[in-house]
C-alpha positions, -999 to 999 in steps of 0.1 A, spaced: 1 1 -2 17 34 -9 14 62 13 -11 83 -4 -35 53 -5 -25 48 35 -30 84 41 -70 84 24 -81 55 45 -75 75 78 -103 93 94 -104 131 101 -96 127 134 -64 102 127 -48 124 106 -51 152 126 -36 134 156 -5 121 133 1 157 121 -2 170 158 28 143 165 48 153 135 45 190 148 55 183 177 88 162 164 96 191 142 95 219 170 116 195 192 145 200 172 157 166 178 151 148 145 178 147 121 176 167 88 168 138 64 140 125 89 126 162 92 123 165 57 102 133 53 82 143 83 76 175 68 65 164 34 39 139 56 30 163 75 22 184 44 3 156 29 -18 151 61 -27 187 65 -38 185 27 -62 158 36 -76 172 66 -87 205 45 -100 184 21 -124 166 45 -133 201 63 -141 213 30 -163 183 19 -181 184 53 -187 219 49 -201 216 14 -222 186 28 -240 211 55 -243 240 34 -279 242 18 -290 255 -16 -313 287 -11 -339 292 -36 -352 325 -50 -391 335 -61 -391 315 -89 -374 279 -74 -344 287 -93 -313 283 -73 -299 314 -60 -269 302 -39 -261 284 -5 -265 294 28 -250 279 59 -270 248 72 -291 258 105 -303 228 128 -338 242 139 
């Protein structure tokens, strides 16, 4: 399984935990340079994955607003009521 396939299988929460671990490792300054570069690349991929998941969640909870003629006018935030 490739790294990108393994990342795609992660839940948002697991990806965020891994990203937080990487950030702590990099901030510690105790990781060798070559490993830091690899960690940074993995962290960047995790960050993009988290952003994609958040954007997808946002899109699912937006609702389409309709004009007086019934035609779609745009989206508005979802409100649970």
